[in-house]
PDB file of N, H, CA, C and O in Angstrom:
ATOM      1  N   UNK A   1      21.750 -59.599 -49.204  1.00  0.00           N
ATOM      2  CA  UNK A   1      22.040 -58.181 -49.124  1.00  0.00           C
ATOM      3  C   UNK A   1      21.182 -57.558 -48.020  1.00  0.00           C
ATOM      4  O   UNK A   1      20.023 -57.930 -47.835  1.00  0.00           O
ATOM      5  N   UNK A   2      21.763 -56.618 -47.302  1.00  0.00           N
ATOM      6  H   UNK A   2      22.705 -56.316 -47.453  1.00  0.00           H
ATOM      7  CA  UNK A   2      21.095 -55.981 -46.182  1.00  0.00           C
ATOM      8  C   UNK A   2      20.204 -54.838 -46.669  1.00  0.00           C
ATOM      9  O   UNK A   2      20.595 -54.058 -47.537  1.00  0.00           O
ATOM     10  N   UNK A   3      19.001 -54.752 -46.096  1.00  0.00           N
ATOM     11  H   UNK A   3      18.683 -55.386 -45.391  1.00  0.00           H
ATOM     12  CA  UNK A   3      18.079 -53.662 -46.423  1.00  0.00           C
ATOM     13  C   UNK A   3      18.574 -52.353 -45.818  1.00  0.00           C
ATOM     14  O   UNK A   3      19.313 -52.364 -44.834  1.00  0.00           O
ATOM     15  N   UNK A   4      18.179 -51.247 -46.391  1.00  0.00           N
ATOM     16  H   UNK A   4      17.578 -51.238 -47.190  1.00  0.00           H
ATOM     17  CA  UNK A   4      18.544 -49.927 -45.874  1.00  0.00           C
ATOM     18  C   UNK A   4      18.013 -49.733 -44.452  1.00  0.00           C
ATOM     19  O   UNK A   4      18.656 -49.082 -43.628  1.00  0.00           O
ATOM     20  N   UNK A   5      16.843 -50.299 -44.171  1.00  0.00           N
ATOM     21  H   UNK A   5      16.321 -50.828 -44.840  1.00  0.00           H
ATOM     22  CA  UNK A   5      16.269 -50.171 -42.828  1.00  0.00           C
ATOM     23  C   UNK A   5      17.127 -50.914 -41.802  1.00  0.00           C
ATOM     24  O   UNK A   5      17.284 -50.450 -40.672  1.00  0.00           O
ATOM     25  N   UNK A   6      17.674 -52.049 -42.188  1.00  0.00           N
ATOM     26  H   UNK A   6      17.547 -52.425 -43.106  1.00  0.00           H
ATOM     27  CA  UNK A   6      18.572 -52.782 -41.282  1.00  0.00           C
ATOM     28  C   UNK A   6      19.807 -51.951 -40.973  1.00  0.00           C
ATOM     29  O   UNK A   6      20.242 -51.882 -39.823  1.00  0.00           O
ATOM     30  N   UNK A   7      20.370 -51.324 -41.988  1.00  0.00           N
ATOM     31  H   UNK A   7      20.018 -51.380 -42.922  1.00  0.00           H
ATOM     32  CA  UNK A   7      21.548 -50.481 -41.790  1.00  0.00           C
ATOM     33  C   UNK A   7      21.227 -49.297 -40.872  1.00  0.00           C
ATOM     34  O   UNK A   7      22.039 -48.919 -40.027  1.00  0.00           O
ATOM     35  N   UNK A   8      20.048 -48.722 -41.046  1.00  0.00           N
ATOM     36  H   UNK A   8      19.389 -49.029 -41.732  1.00  0.00           H
ATOM     37  CA  UNK A   8      19.633 -47.608 -40.195  1.00  0.00           C
ATOM     38  C   UNK A   8      19.541 -48.055 -38.739  1.00  0.00           C
ATOM     39  O   UNK A   8      20.026 -47.363 -37.844  1.00  0.00           O
ATOM     40  N   UNK A   9      18.926 -49.200 -38.504  1.00  0.00           N
ATOM     41  H   UNK A   9      18.533 -49.762 -39.231  1.00  0.00           H
ATOM     42  CA  UNK A   9      18.767 -49.694 -37.136  1.00  0.00           C
ATOM     43  C   UNK A   9      20.118 -50.047 -36.512  1.00  0.00           C
ATOM     44  O   UNK A   9      20.341 -49.792 -35.328  1.00  0.00           O
ATOM     45  N   UNK A  10      21.011 -50.625 -37.297  1.00  0.00           N
ATOM     46  H   UNK A  10      20.830 -50.832 -38.259  1.00  0.00           H
ATOM     47  CA  UNK A  10      22.351 -50.920 -36.792  1.00  0.00           C
ATOM     48  C   UNK A  10      23.100 -49.632 -36.453  1.00  0.00           C
ATOM     49  O   UNK A  10      23.851 -49.580 -35.479  1.00  0.00           O
ATOM     50  N   UNK A  11      22.891 -48.598 -37.262  1.00  0.00           N
ATOM     51  H   UNK A  11      22.281 -48.640 -38.053  1.00  0.00           H
ATOM     52  CA  UNK A  11      23.494 -47.296 -36.976  1.00  0.00           C
ATOM     53  C   UNK A  11      22.921 -46.711 -35.696  1.00  0.00           C
ATOM     54  O   UNK A  11      23.656 -46.136 -34.893  1.00  0.00           O
ATOM     55  N   UNK A  12      21.618 -46.852 -35.498  1.00  0.00           N
ATOM     56  H   UNK A  12      21.021 -47.319 -36.150  1.00  0.00           H
ATOM     57  CA  UNK A  12      20.987 -46.388 -34.256  1.00  0.00           C
ATOM     58  C   UNK A  12      21.620 -47.065 -33.038  1.00  0.00           C
ATOM     59  O   UNK A  12      21.864 -46.421 -32.018  1.00  0.00           O
ATOM     60  N   UNK A  13      21.880 -48.363 -33.154  1.00  0.00           N
ATOM     61  H   UNK A  13      21.682 -48.886 -33.983  1.00  0.00           H
ATOM     62  CA  UNK A  13      22.499 -49.110 -32.056  1.00  0.00           C
ATOM     63  C   UNK A  13      23.902 -48.568 -31.784  1.00  0.00           C
ATOM     64  O   UNK A  13      24.273 -48.327 -30.635  1.00  0.00           O
ATOM     65  N   UNK A  14      24.663 -48.385 -32.838  1.00  0.00           N
ATOM     66  H   UNK A  14      24.362 -48.581 -33.771  1.00  0.00           H
ATOM     67  CA  UNK A  14      26.037 -47.889 -32.679  1.00  0.00           C
ATOM     68  C   UNK A  14      26.047 -46.504 -32.024  1.00  0.00           C
ATOM     69  O   UNK A  14      26.841 -46.253 -31.117  1.00  0.00           O
ATOM     70  N   UNK A  15      25.182 -45.620 -32.475  1.00  0.00           N
ATOM     71  H   UNK A  15      24.538 -45.824 -33.212  1.00  0.00           H
ATOM     72  CA  UNK A  15      25.113 -44.268 -31.913  1.00  0.00           C
ATOM     73  C   UNK A  15      24.708 -44.329 -30.441  1.00  0.00           C
ATOM     74  O   UNK A  15      25.254 -43.589 -29.622  1.00  0.00           O
ATOM     75  N   UNK A  16      23.764 -45.197 -30.096  1.00  0.00           N
ATOM     76  H   UNK A  16      23.321 -45.798 -30.761  1.00  0.00           H
ATOM     77  CA  UNK A  16      23.323 -45.323 -28.708  1.00  0.00           C
ATOM     78  C   UNK A  16      24.447 -45.831 -27.813  1.00  0.00           C
ATOM     79  O   UNK A  16      24.601 -45.364 -26.684  1.00  0.00           O
ATOM     80  N   UNK A  17      25.226 -46.779 -28.305  1.00  0.00           N
ATOM     81  H   UNK A  17      25.101 -47.158 -29.221  1.00  0.00           H
ATOM     82  CA  UNK A  17      26.351 -47.311 -27.520  1.00  0.00           C
ATOM     83  C   UNK A  17      27.383 -46.208 -27.277  1.00  0.00           C
ATOM     84  O   UNK A  17      27.884 -46.060 -26.162  1.00  0.00           O
ATOM     85  N   UNK A  18      27.695 -45.448 -28.300  1.00  0.00           N
ATOM     86  H   UNK A  18      27.288 -45.567 -29.205  1.00  0.00           H
ATOM     87  CA  UNK A  18      28.644 -44.334 -28.155  1.00  0.00           C
ATOM     88  C   UNK A  18      28.088 -43.296 -27.180  1.00  0.00           C
ATOM     89  O   UNK A  18      28.830 -42.746 -26.365  1.00  0.00           O
ATOM     90  N   UNK A  19      26.794 -43.030 -27.265  1.00  0.00           N
ATOM     91  H   UNK A  19      26.192 -43.476 -27.927  1.00  0.00           H
ATOM     92  CA  UNK A  19      26.164 -42.063 -26.364  1.00  0.00           C
ATOM     93  C   UNK A  19      26.220 -42.526 -24.911  1.00  0.00           C
ATOM     94  O   UNK A  19      26.424 -41.717 -24.005  1.00  0.00           O
ATOM     95  N   UNK A  20      26.040 -43.817 -24.690  1.00  0.00           N
ATOM     96  H   UNK A  20      25.874 -44.474 -25.426  1.00  0.00           H
ATOM     97  CA  UNK A  20      26.144 -44.344 -23.325  1.00  0.00           C
ATOM     98  C   UNK A  20      27.541 -44.072 -22.778  1.00  0.00           C
ATOM     99  O   UNK A  20      27.690 -43.638 -21.636  1.00  0.00           O
ATOM    100  N   UNK A  21      28.555 -44.325 -23.584  1.00  0.00           N
ATOM    101  H   UNK A  21      28.434 -44.677 -24.512  1.00  0.00           H
ATOM    102  CA  UNK A  21      29.922 -44.066 -23.159  1.00  0.00           C
ATOM    103  C   UNK A  21      30.122 -42.577 -22.846  1.00  0.00           C
ATOM    104  O   UNK A  21      30.803 -42.228 -21.881  1.00  0.00           O
ATOM    105  N   UNK A  22      29.532 -41.714 -23.657  1.00  0.00           N
ATOM    106  H   UNK A  22      28.979 -41.997 -24.441  1.00  0.00           H
ATOM    107  CA  UNK A  22      29.633 -40.274 -23.405  1.00  0.00           C
ATOM    108  C   UNK A  22      28.924 -39.887 -22.112  1.00  0.00           C
ATOM    109  O   UNK A  22      29.457 -39.111 -21.319  1.00  0.00           O
ATOM    110  N   UNK A  23      27.724 -40.423 -21.896  1.00  0.00           N
ATOM    111  H   UNK A  23      27.291 -41.053 -22.540  1.00  0.00           H
ATOM    112  CA  UNK A  23      26.984 -40.127 -20.663  1.00  0.00           C
ATOM    113  C   UNK A  23      27.765 -40.573 -19.424  1.00  0.00           C
ATOM    114  O   UNK A  23      27.748 -39.910 -18.387  1.00  0.00           O
ATOM    115  N   UNK A  24      28.439 -41.698 -19.556  1.00  0.00           N
ATOM    116  H   UNK A  24      28.453 -42.237 -20.398  1.00  0.00           H
ATOM    117  CA  UNK A  24      29.216 -42.232 -18.433  1.00  0.00           C
ATOM    118  C   UNK A  24      30.607 -41.606 -18.351  1.00  0.00           C
ATOM    119  O   UNK A  24      31.386 -41.917 -17.450  1.00  0.00           O
ATOM    120  N   UNK A  25      30.908 -40.722 -19.300  1.00  0.00           N
ATOM    121  H   UNK A  25      30.276 -40.469 -20.032  1.00  0.00           H
ATOM    122  CA  UNK A  25      32.195 -40.032 -19.357  1.00  0.00           C
ATOM    123  C   UNK A  25      33.350 -41.023 -19.378  1.00  0.00           C
ATOM    124  O   UNK A  25      34.392 -40.797 -18.763  1.00  0.00           O
ATOM    125  N   UNK A  26      33.147 -42.126 -20.098  1.00  0.00           N
ATOM    126  H   UNK A  26      32.301 -42.309 -20.598  1.00  0.00           H
ATOM    127  CA  UNK A  26      34.133 -43.196 -20.264  1.00  0.00           C
ATOM    128  C   UNK A  26      34.563 -43.839 -18.944  1.00  0.00           C
ATOM    129  O   UNK A  26      35.605 -44.491 -18.876  1.00  0.00           O
ATOM    130  N   UNK A  27      33.762 -43.653 -17.904  1.00  0.00           N
ATOM    131  H   UNK A  27      32.915 -43.124 -17.959  1.00  0.00           H
ATOM    132  CA  UNK A  27      34.050 -44.276 -16.609  1.00  0.00           C
ATOM    133  C   UNK A  27      32.948 -45.277 -16.297  1.00  0.00           C
ATOM    134  O   UNK A  27      31.785 -45.071 -16.642  1.00  0.00           O
ATOM    135  N   UNK A  28      33.329 -46.353 -15.646  1.00  0.00           N
ATOM    136  H   UNK A  28      34.274 -46.521 -15.365  1.00  0.00           H
ATOM    137  CA  UNK A  28      32.363 -47.385 -15.279  1.00  0.00           C
ATOM    138  C   UNK A  28      32.306 -47.517 -13.758  1.00  0.00           C
ATOM    139  O   UNK A  28      32.576 -48.583 -13.204  1.00  0.00           O
ATOM    140  N   UNK A  29      31.952 -46.418 -13.094  1.00  0.00           N
ATOM    141  H   UNK A  29      31.733 -45.552 -13.544  1.00  0.00           H
ATOM    142  CA  UNK A  29      31.895 -46.411 -11.635  1.00  0.00           C
ATOM    143  C   UNK A  29      30.422 -46.428 -11.240  1.00  0.00           C
ATOM    144  O   UNK A  29      29.719 -45.424 -11.360  1.00  0.00           O
ATOM    145  N   UNK A  30      29.974 -47.582 -10.770  1.00  0.00           N
ATOM    146  H   UNK A  30      30.545 -48.397 -10.673  1.00  0.00           H
ATOM    147  CA  UNK A  30      28.560 -47.780 -10.511  1.00  0.00           C
ATOM    148  C   UNK A  30      28.018 -46.782  -9.489  1.00  0.00           C
ATOM    149  O   UNK A  30      26.893 -46.304  -9.630  1.00  0.00           O
ATOM    150  N   UNK A  31      28.800 -46.467  -8.476  1.00  0.00           N
ATOM    151  H   UNK A  31      29.714 -46.856  -8.361  1.00  0.00           H
ATOM    152  CA  UNK A  31      28.333 -45.537  -7.439  1.00  0.00           C
ATOM    153  C   UNK A  31      28.024 -44.171  -8.045  1.00  0.00           C
ATOM    154  O   UNK A  31      27.035 -43.540  -7.670  1.00  0.00           O
ATOM    155  N   UNK A  32      28.857 -43.706  -8.978  1.00  0.00           N
ATOM    156  H   UNK A  32      29.660 -44.218  -9.283  1.00  0.00           H
ATOM    157  CA  UNK A  32      28.606 -42.431  -9.658  1.00  0.00           C
ATOM    158  C   UNK A  32      27.336 -42.512 -10.492  1.00  0.00           C
ATOM    159  O   UNK A  32      26.508 -41.601 -10.484  1.00  0.00           O
ATOM    160  N   UNK A  33      27.200 -43.617 -11.209  1.00  0.00           N
ATOM    161  H   UNK A  33      27.872 -44.357 -11.215  1.00  0.00           H
ATOM    162  CA  UNK A  33      26.016 -43.825 -12.044  1.00  0.00           C
ATOM    163  C   UNK A  33      24.754 -43.829 -11.178  1.00  0.00           C
ATOM    164  O   UNK A  33      23.772 -43.152 -11.484  1.00  0.00           O
ATOM    165  N   UNK A  34      24.800 -44.595 -10.106  1.00  0.00           N
ATOM    166  H   UNK A  34      25.598 -45.145  -9.858  1.00  0.00           H
ATOM    167  CA  UNK A  34      23.644 -44.740  -9.229  1.00  0.00           C
ATOM    168  C   UNK A  34      23.263 -43.416  -8.564  1.00  0.00           C
ATOM    169  O   UNK A  34      22.082 -43.162  -8.326  1.00  0.00           O
ATOM    170  N   UNK A  35      24.237 -42.582  -8.265  1.00  0.00           N
ATOM    171  H   UNK A  35      25.197 -42.788  -8.458  1.00  0.00           H
ATOM    172  CA  UNK A  35      23.995 -41.329  -7.563  1.00  0.00           C
ATOM    173  C   UNK A  35      23.499 -40.207  -8.478  1.00  0.00           C
ATOM    174  O   UNK A  35      23.042 -39.172  -7.994  1.00  0.00           O
ATOM    175  N   UNK A  36      23.586 -40.404  -9.789  1.00  0.00           N
ATOM    176  H   UNK A  36      23.958 -41.245 -10.183  1.00  0.00           H
ATOM    177  CA  UNK A  36      23.249 -39.330 -10.725  1.00  0.00           C
ATOM    178  C   UNK A  36      21.993 -39.706 -11.515  1.00  0.00           C
ATOM    179  O   UNK A  36      22.053 -40.477 -12.472  1.00  0.00           O
ATOM    180  N   UNK A  37      20.862 -39.150 -11.096  1.00  0.00           N
ATOM    181  H   UNK A  37      20.813 -38.523 -10.317  1.00  0.00           H
ATOM    182  CA  UNK A  37      19.580 -39.491 -11.712  1.00  0.00           C
ATOM    183  C   UNK A  37      19.548 -39.121 -13.195  1.00  0.00           C
ATOM    184  O   UNK A  37      19.015 -39.877 -14.007  1.00  0.00           O
ATOM    185  N   UNK A  38      20.105 -37.983 -13.552  1.00  0.00           N
ATOM    186  H   UNK A  38      20.537 -37.368 -12.892  1.00  0.00           H
ATOM    187  CA  UNK A  38      20.119 -37.556 -14.954  1.00  0.00           C
ATOM    188  C   UNK A  38      20.921 -38.525 -15.810  1.00  0.00           C
ATOM    189  O   UNK A  38      20.504 -38.889 -16.910  1.00  0.00           O
ATOM    190  N   UNK A  39      22.063 -38.933 -15.304  1.00  0.00           N
ATOM    191  H   UNK A  39      22.402 -38.637 -14.411  1.00  0.00           H
ATOM    192  CA  UNK A  39      22.914 -39.886 -16.026  1.00  0.00           C
ATOM    193  C   UNK A  39      22.196 -41.224 -16.187  1.00  0.00           C
ATOM    194  O   UNK A  39      22.229 -41.827 -17.260  1.00  0.00           O
ATOM    195  N   UNK A  40      21.544 -41.687 -15.109  1.00  0.00           N
ATOM    196  H   UNK A  40      21.518 -41.197 -14.238  1.00  0.00           H
ATOM    197  CA  UNK A  40      20.809 -42.960 -15.178  1.00  0.00           C
ATOM    198  C   UNK A  40      19.715 -42.900 -16.231  1.00  0.00           C
ATOM    199  O   UNK A  40      19.571 -43.820 -17.037  1.00  0.00           O
ATOM    200  N   UNK A  41      18.950 -41.829 -16.225  1.00  0.00           N
ATOM    201  H   UNK A  41      19.066 -41.082 -15.570  1.00  0.00           H
ATOM    202  CA  UNK A  41      17.850 -41.718 -17.184  1.00  0.00           C
ATOM    203  C   UNK A  41      18.365 -41.626 -18.618  1.00  0.00           C
ATOM    204  O   UNK A  41      17.761 -42.182 -19.535  1.00  0.00           O
ATOM    205  N   UNK A  42      19.466 -40.933 -18.805  1.00  0.00           N
ATOM    206  H   UNK A  42      19.956 -40.482 -18.060  1.00  0.00           H
ATOM    207  CA  UNK A  42      20.040 -40.831 -20.150  1.00  0.00           C
ATOM    208  C   UNK A  42      20.491 -42.206 -20.644  1.00  0.00           C
ATOM    209  O   UNK A  42      20.219 -42.580 -21.784  1.00  0.00           O
ATOM    210  N   UNK A  43      21.173 -42.948 -19.790  1.00  0.00           N
ATOM    211  H   UNK A  43      21.394 -42.644 -18.864  1.00  0.00           H
ATOM    212  CA  UNK A  43      21.642 -44.290 -20.171  1.00  0.00           C
ATOM    213  C   UNK A  43      20.454 -45.211 -20.394  1.00  0.00           C
ATOM    214  O   UNK A  43      20.452 -45.990 -21.347  1.00  0.00           O
ATOM    215  N   UNK A  44      19.449 -45.139 -19.540  1.00  0.00           N
ATOM    216  H   UNK A  44      19.450 -44.506 -18.765  1.00  0.00           H
ATOM    217  CA  UNK A  44      18.260 -45.975 -19.702  1.00  0.00           C
ATOM    218  C   UNK A  44      17.580 -45.690 -21.034  1.00  0.00           C
ATOM    219  O   UNK A  44      17.115 -46.616 -21.699  1.00  0.00           O
ATOM    220  N   UNK A  45      17.516 -44.432 -21.431  1.00  0.00           N
ATOM    221  H   UNK A  45      17.894 -43.680 -20.891  1.00  0.00           H
ATOM    222  CA  UNK A  45      16.892 -44.088 -22.717  1.00  0.00           C
ATOM    223  C   UNK A  45      17.697 -44.677 -23.866  1.00  0.00           C
ATOM    224  O   UNK A  45      17.117 -45.190 -24.823  1.00  0.00           O
ATOM    225  N   UNK A  46      19.016 -44.613 -23.789  1.00  0.00           N
ATOM    226  H   UNK A  46      19.487 -44.196 -23.012  1.00  0.00           H
ATOM    227  CA  UNK A  46      19.846 -45.202 -24.844  1.00  0.00           C
ATOM    228  C   UNK A  46      19.637 -46.720 -24.907  1.00  0.00           C
ATOM    229  O   UNK A  46      19.620 -47.303 -25.991  1.00  0.00           O
ATOM    230  N   UNK A  47      19.479 -47.348 -23.753  1.00  0.00           N
ATOM    231  H   UNK A  47      19.493 -46.874 -22.872  1.00  0.00           H
ATOM    232  CA  UNK A  47      19.211 -48.792 -23.734  1.00  0.00           C
ATOM    233  C   UNK A  47      17.858 -49.102 -24.361  1.00  0.00           C
ATOM    234  O   UNK A  47      17.705 -50.120 -25.036  1.00  0.00           O
ATOM    235  N   UNK A  48      16.875 -48.230 -24.142  1.00  0.00           N
ATOM    236  H   UNK A  48      16.999 -47.403 -23.593  1.00  0.00           H
ATOM    237  CA  UNK A  48      15.568 -48.399 -24.796  1.00  0.00           C
ATOM    238  C   UNK A  48      15.716 -48.303 -26.308  1.00  0.00           C
ATOM    239  O   UNK A  48      15.118 -49.088 -27.044  1.00  0.00           O
ATOM    240  N   UNK A  49      16.507 -47.349 -26.770  1.00  0.00           N
ATOM    241  H   UNK A  49      16.993 -46.711 -26.172  1.00  0.00           H
ATOM    242  CA  UNK A  49      16.736 -47.196 -28.210  1.00  0.00           C
ATOM    243  C   UNK A  49      17.369 -48.462 -28.772  1.00  0.00           C
ATOM    244  O   UNK A  49      16.979 -48.933 -29.841  1.00  0.00           O
ATOM    245  N   UNK A  50      18.342 -49.011 -28.055  1.00  0.00           N
ATOM    246  H   UNK A  50      18.658 -48.629 -27.187  1.00  0.00           H
ATOM    247  CA  UNK A  50      18.983 -50.252 -28.507  1.00  0.00           C
ATOM    248  C   UNK A  50      17.956 -51.375 -28.572  1.00  0.00           C
ATOM    249  O   UNK A  50      17.917 -52.114 -29.555  1.00  0.00           O
ATOM    250  N   UNK A  51      17.128 -51.516 -27.549  1.00  0.00           N
ATOM    251  H   UNK A  51      17.160 -50.915 -26.750  1.00  0.00           H
ATOM    252  CA  UNK A  51      16.101 -52.561 -27.533  1.00  0.00           C
ATOM    253  C   UNK A  51      15.116 -52.413 -28.673  1.00  0.00           C
ATOM    254  O   UNK A  51      14.747 -53.398 -29.313  1.00  0.00           O
ATOM    255  N   UNK A  52      14.686 -51.176 -28.932  1.00  0.00           N
ATOM    256  H   UNK A  52      14.986 -50.376 -28.412  1.00  0.00           H
ATOM    257  CA  UNK A  52      13.752 -50.932 -30.035  1.00  0.00           C
ATOM    258  C   UNK A  52      14.397 -51.254 -31.385  1.00  0.00           C
ATOM    259  O   UNK A  52      13.751 -51.817 -32.269  1.00  0.00           O
ATOM    260  N   UNK A  53      15.665 -50.896 -31.537  1.00  0.00           N
ATOM    261  H   UNK A  53      16.190 -50.439 -30.819  1.00  0.00           H
ATOM    262  CA  UNK A  53      16.358 -51.170 -32.793  1.00  0.00           C
ATOM    263  C   UNK A  53      16.543 -52.672 -33.000  1.00  0.00           C
ATOM    264  O   UNK A  53      16.359 -53.174 -34.108  1.00  0.00           O
ATOM    265  N   UNK A  54      16.904 -53.385 -31.943  1.00  0.00           N
ATOM    266  H   UNK A  54      17.053 -52.977 -31.042  1.00  0.00           H
ATOM    267  CA  UNK A  54      17.058 -54.842 -32.053  1.00  0.00           C
ATOM    268  C   UNK A  54      15.717 -55.478 -32.394  1.00  0.00           C
ATOM    269  O   UNK A  54      15.653 -56.377 -33.233  1.00  0.00           O
ATOM    270  N   UNK A  55      14.659 -55.024 -31.758  1.00  0.00           N
ATOM    271  H   UNK A  55      14.711 -54.294 -31.077  1.00  0.00           H
ATOM    272  CA  UNK A  55      13.323 -55.537 -32.058  1.00  0.00           C
ATOM    273  C   UNK A  55      12.979 -55.306 -33.529  1.00  0.00           C
ATOM    274  O   UNK A  55      12.464 -56.198 -34.203  1.00  0.00           O
ATOM    275  N   UNK A  56      13.267 -54.109 -34.015  1.00  0.00           N
ATOM    276  H   UNK A  56      13.686 -53.384 -33.468  1.00  0.00           H
ATOM    277  CA  UNK A  56      13.018 -53.805 -35.426  1.00  0.00           C
ATOM    278  C   UNK A  56      13.821 -54.692 -36.357  1.00  0.00           C
ATOM    279  O   UNK A  56      13.310 -55.149 -37.380  1.00  0.00           O
ATOM    280  N   UNK A  57      15.074 -54.938 -36.007  1.00  0.00           N
ATOM    281  H   UNK A  57      15.488 -54.567 -35.176  1.00  0.00           H
ATOM    282  CA  UNK A  57      15.912 -55.817 -36.827  1.00  0.00           C
ATOM    283  C   UNK A  57      15.336 -57.231 -36.886  1.00  0.00           C
ATOM    284  O   UNK A  57      15.321 -57.864 -37.942  1.00  0.00           O
ATOM    285  N   UNK A  58      14.862 -57.715 -35.736  1.00  0.00           N
ATOM    286  H   UNK A  58      14.874 -57.201 -34.878  1.00  0.00           H
ATOM    287  CA  UNK A  58      14.299 -59.070 -35.693  1.00  0.00           C
ATOM    288  C   UNK A  58      13.007 -59.169 -36.511  1.00  0.00           C
ATOM    289  O   UNK A  58      12.700 -60.222 -37.069  1.00  0.00           O
ATOM    290  N   UNK A  59      12.257 -58.070 -36.578  1.00  0.00           N
ATOM    291  H   UNK A  59      12.507 -57.214 -36.125  1.00  0.00           H
ATOM    292  CA  UNK A  59      11.040 -58.077 -37.388  1.00  0.00           C
ATOM    293  C   UNK A  59      11.380 -58.089 -38.880  1.00  0.00           C
ATOM    294  O   UNK A  59      10.731 -58.777 -39.667  1.00  0.00           O
ATOM    295  N   UNK A  60      12.395 -57.325 -39.254  1.00  0.00           N
ATOM    296  H   UNK A  60      12.922 -56.765 -38.614  1.00  0.00           H
ATOM    297  CA  UNK A  60      12.804 -57.268 -40.662  1.00  0.00           C
ATOM    298  C   UNK A  60      13.462 -58.580 -41.084  1.00  0.00           C
ATOM    299  O   UNK A  60      13.191 -59.104 -42.164  1.00  0.00           O
ATOM    300  N   UNK A  61      14.324 -59.098 -40.221  1.00  0.00           N
ATOM    301  H   UNK A  61      14.544 -58.672 -39.344  1.00  0.00           H
ATOM    302  CA  UNK A  61      15.083 -60.296 -40.552  1.00  0.00           C
ATOM    303  C   UNK A  61      15.202 -61.175 -39.309  1.00  0.00           C
ATOM    304  O   UNK A  61      16.148 -61.027 -38.534  1.00  0.00           O
ATOM    305  N   UNK A  62      14.248 -62.091 -39.113  1.00  0.00           N
ATOM    306  H   UNK A  62      13.480 -62.211 -39.742  1.00  0.00           H
ATOM    307  CA  UNK A  62      14.262 -62.937 -37.914  1.00  0.00           C
ATOM    308  C   UNK A  62      15.480 -63.859 -37.841  1.00  0.00           C
ATOM    309  O   UNK A  62      15.768 -64.421 -36.784  1.00  0.00           O
ATOM    310  N   UNK A  63      16.183 -64.014 -38.941  1.00  0.00           N
ATOM    311  H   UNK A  63      15.948 -63.558 -39.799  1.00  0.00           H
ATOM    312  CA  UNK A  63      17.355 -64.896 -38.946  1.00  0.00           C
ATOM    313  C   UNK A  63      18.648 -64.167 -38.603  1.00  0.00           C
ATOM    314  O   UNK A  63      19.711 -64.783 -38.532  1.00  0.00           O
ATOM    315  N   UNK A  64      18.557 -62.846 -38.388  1.00  0.00           N
ATOM    316  H   UNK A  64      17.693 -62.346 -38.446  1.00  0.00           H
ATOM    317  CA  UNK A  64      19.763 -62.079 -38.074  1.00  0.00           C
ATOM    318  C   UNK A  64      20.369 -62.610 -36.779  1.00  0.00           C
ATOM    319  O   UNK A  64      19.650 -62.924 -35.832  1.00  0.00           O
ATOM    320  N   UNK A  65      21.687 -62.707 -36.747  1.00  0.00           N
ATOM    321  H   UNK A  65      22.272 -62.451 -37.517  1.00  0.00           H
ATOM    322  CA  UNK A  65      22.384 -63.308 -35.614  1.00  0.00           C
ATOM    323  C   UNK A  65      22.877 -62.210 -34.669  1.00  0.00           C
ATOM    324  O   UNK A  65      23.939 -61.624 -34.880  1.00  0.00           O
ATOM    325  N   UNK A  66      22.092 -61.945 -33.628  1.00  0.00           N
ATOM    326  H   UNK A  66      21.230 -62.421 -33.456  1.00  0.00           H
ATOM    327  CA  UNK A  66      22.464 -60.980 -32.595  1.00  0.00           C
ATOM    328  C   UNK A  66      22.447 -61.729 -31.274  1.00  0.00           C
ATOM    329  O   UNK A  66      21.403 -62.212 -30.836  1.00  0.00           O
ATOM    330  N   UNK A  67      23.610 -61.821 -30.642  1.00  0.00           N
ATOM    331  H   UNK A  67      24.459 -61.429 -30.997  1.00  0.00           H
ATOM    332  CA  UNK A  67      23.704 -62.524 -29.364  1.00  0.00           C
ATOM    333  C   UNK A  67      22.777 -61.882 -28.340  1.00  0.00           C
ATOM    334  O   UNK A  67      22.780 -60.663 -28.171  1.00  0.00           O
ATOM    335  N   UNK A  68      21.997 -62.691 -27.667  1.00  0.00           N
ATOM    336  H   UNK A  68      21.994 -63.681 -27.804  1.00  0.00           H
ATOM    337  CA  UNK A  68      21.109 -62.250 -26.602  1.00  0.00           C
ATOM    338  C   UNK A  68      20.068 -61.222 -27.057  1.00  0.00           C
ATOM    339  O   UNK A  68      19.639 -60.378 -26.270  1.00  0.00           O
ATOM    340  N   UNK A  69      19.670 -61.295 -28.312  1.00  0.00           N
ATOM    341  H   UNK A  69      20.018 -61.981 -28.951  1.00  0.00           H
ATOM    342  CA  UNK A  69      18.724 -60.322 -28.869  1.00  0.00           C
ATOM    343  C   UNK A  69      17.427 -60.272 -28.077  1.00  0.00           C
ATOM    344  O   UNK A  69      16.947 -59.186 -27.751  1.00  0.00           O
ATOM    345  N   UNK A  70      16.862 -61.409 -27.767  1.00  0.00           N
ATOM    346  H   UNK A  70      17.252 -62.291 -28.031  1.00  0.00           H
ATOM    347  CA  UNK A  70      15.587 -61.415 -27.041  1.00  0.00           C
ATOM    348  C   UNK A  70      15.746 -60.791 -25.652  1.00  0.00           C
ATOM    349  O   UNK A  70      14.845 -60.094 -25.187  1.00  0.00           O
ATOM    350  N   UNK A  71      16.867 -61.030 -24.993  1.00  0.00           N
ATOM    351  H   UNK A  71      17.599 -61.596 -25.371  1.00  0.00           H
ATOM    352  CA  UNK A  71      17.097 -60.425 -23.688  1.00  0.00           C
ATOM    353  C   UNK A  71      17.185 -58.909 -23.782  1.00  0.00           C
ATOM    354  O   UNK A  71      16.688 -58.203 -22.905  1.00  0.00           O
ATOM    355  N   UNK A  72      17.810 -58.406 -24.834  1.00  0.00           N
ATOM    356  H   UNK A  72      18.213 -58.979 -25.547  1.00  0.00           H
ATOM    357  CA  UNK A  72      17.918 -56.952 -25.023  1.00  0.00           C
ATOM    358  C   UNK A  72      16.544 -56.341 -25.240  1.00  0.00           C
ATOM    359  O   UNK A  72      16.234 -55.286 -24.686  1.00  0.00           O
ATOM    360  N   UNK A  73      15.736 -56.990 -26.031  1.00  0.00           N
ATOM    361  H   UNK A  73      15.988 -57.846 -26.481  1.00  0.00           H
ATOM    362  CA  UNK A  73      14.407 -56.462 -26.340  1.00  0.00           C
ATOM    363  C   UNK A  73      13.526 -56.513 -25.105  1.00  0.00           C
ATOM    364  O   UNK A  73      12.810 -55.560 -24.799  1.00  0.00           O
ATOM    365  N   UNK A  74      13.586 -57.629 -24.401  1.00  0.00           N
ATOM    366  H   UNK A  74      14.168 -58.404 -24.649  1.00  0.00           H
ATOM    367  CA  UNK A  74      12.740 -57.809 -23.217  1.00  0.00           C
ATOM    368  C   UNK A  74      13.210 -56.917 -22.087  1.00  0.00           C
ATOM    369  O   UNK A  74      12.621 -56.928 -21.006  1.00  0.00           O
TER     370      UNK A  74
END
């Protein structure tokens, strides 16, 4: 059974992914991303949140199966 903290961290990841899509306005145009410092910083912060949440999940349950988890955290 999953702990409540695991569910919270998974929710944090989901919200961050949705927020990244919102920041990018559902477009994946690298030139626009690169040219907009505010957008870059917002996306970078969401990626930090994802990394922190994955790190927390690994601490709670080191056996959790998340593809490329260590790469996300690092």
